[in-house]
N, C-alpha and C positions, 0 to 999 in steps of 0.2 A: 780330378782324381786325387785320392788321399795319398800322401807320401808313404812309400813302402818303409817297413821296419828294416833298418840297416844293421848288419852284423859285420864286424871287423875282426879277422883272425890275425894274430901277431906271434911271430917267433923271432929268431935272431937275424938271419939273412934273407928270409922269405924265399927259401929254395927247398926246404924239406917239410917241416911240420905245418907251418901255416898254409902253404899251398894245398896240402892234403886236406886240412880243415876246410879251406875255402871250397875246394872241388866237391867234397862230400856234403857239406851243408848246402851248397848251391843246388846240387842234384836232388836233394831231399826236401828242401823248403819250397813252398808254392811261390813261383816267381811273381804272381799277382800281388803278393803281400810282403815279400821279403827280397832284400838285395844283400849280396855277400861280396866282400872284398878281403884282401889280405895285404900285409906289409911286414917289414922287418925292422927291428929297433936299430940294427946296423945293416939295413937292407941294401942289397945290390940293386942298381937301377937297370931294369929290363933284361935281367939274366933269365935263362930258362930254368925250369925246375931241375933239381938234382936228379941224375939218371936213376939212382936207386929209389928215390921217392916216386918218380914217374912209373917205374916198374911196379911198385907196390900199388899205386892207383890202378894200373891196368889189371893187376891181379884181383883187385876188388871190383873190377868191372867198369872202370871210368877212364875217360880219355883225357890225358894231361896236355894234349896238343894246344899250343897257342898261349900257354901260361907265361907271363913275364913278371919278374919280381919288382917290388917297389919299396923304397924306404918309407918309414912312417913319418907322418908330418901332422901338424896341428889340425889341418883341415880334415884329414881322415879320422882322427880321434874325435874331433868336435862334432862331426856329422854322424857318427855311429851311435845307434841306440843301445848296442850291446858290443862290448869288446871282449873277445875270448883270446887269452894268451896261452902259450905253451907252458910257461913257468911263472912263479911269483916274481922272479927277477924281471921278466918281460912286463908284467903288470906294473911294477915300479917304474920301469922306463916309460911306459904309456903315461903314467901320472906326471912324469916330468914334463911331458908335452902339454898335458891338460889336467891339472889337479882336480878340476871339477868332474872328471870322468870316473872318480873313485866309485861312485854308486852304480856305475854301469860297466865296471871292469872286473873280470873274474878269470881265473885260469879255466881252461876247458874242462878239466876234470872236476874242479870245484863246482862249476855251474851245472854240469851233468849230474853231480851228486845231489844238488839242491832242487832241480826242476820238478821232480816227482813228489817232493815233500812240501812244496810251496803251494799255497792256495792263491790262485789268481784267475782273473777273467779276461786278461788281454796280455800280449807280450810286454808292453811297458809295465803293467802291474806285476808281472812275473819277475822282471828285472828288479823292480823296487823292493818286492818282498824278499827276493833272494839276497839282496844287499843287506836287508835288515837281519836276515838269519845266517849271514856269511859264516859265523863262527861254528855253526853246526855241521859244516861240510866235513867229509872224511879227512883223514890225515895225509893221504897221498894226493898231492895237488899238482905236481909237476910231471911233465912228459919229458923223458930223456931225449937228448939230442943225438940223432942217429948219424949225423954227418961224418963221413969217412970212417964209419964203423962197419961191422960185419953185416952181411945180408940178414942174419937172424935178428939183429938189433933193429934194422929197418922194418922187418916184418912185424916184430913185436910192437914197435912204435905205431905203425900204420893200423894194426888191429886195435890198439888202445884208442887211437883217435877215432877209428870207425865206430866203435861201441859208443863212445861219448857223443859223437855227432848224431848217431841214430837216436839216442835218448833225447837229446836237445831238439832235434828237428821234429820228432813225433809230438813233443809237448807244444812247441811253438805252432805247428800246423793245427793241432787240436784247438788251440786258443783262438784261431781265426776261422774255425769251422771247416777245416780241410782234413779229411780222413786219409790215412796212408801217406805216401810220398808223391812228389811231383817232380818230373825231370825239368831242370832249369836249362838255360841255354849254354852254349859252349863258352869258355872251356868248362869241361866237367860234366857234360851230359853223359848219362850212362850209355855204355856201348850196347848195341842190339844183341 
């Protein structure tokens, strides 16, 4: 069996933004072709998802049950085919673990902005071409940190992540010949 294309989502503590990214991408990407994980640059080990982030995932129709945070490490970065970070600062932290990850590390918003404009015939080719055209991404590249902020900030952040993940998953699935979305396994499978 061919190795699945691995996506790593990264934020600060791996309790708000990157768990939402992980759950949404996992639920939308075909599990036969893709694997999704998340971690934090100052990640807490085995902490549950922030309650507000979990509520937002439930609002979006997903189950956050069973999620546990992880700190980032060289293995996670090194084994990822695509690293999606919440901010440029997180991307820089990823590169401290593995400078060779530059060509496969993007902010979530940056990659979402590039995927529909890049010509590619496979997920690895998409990542390579997006890296080449990185400078043409929009000017808004960072997702704000909602931790300990108002419910509206959490909602806005979750909606922004949801839109970006939808765009990215649709393009990645199309590149492996999968139409629409596919529910992945728990955690993160869509609720009935």
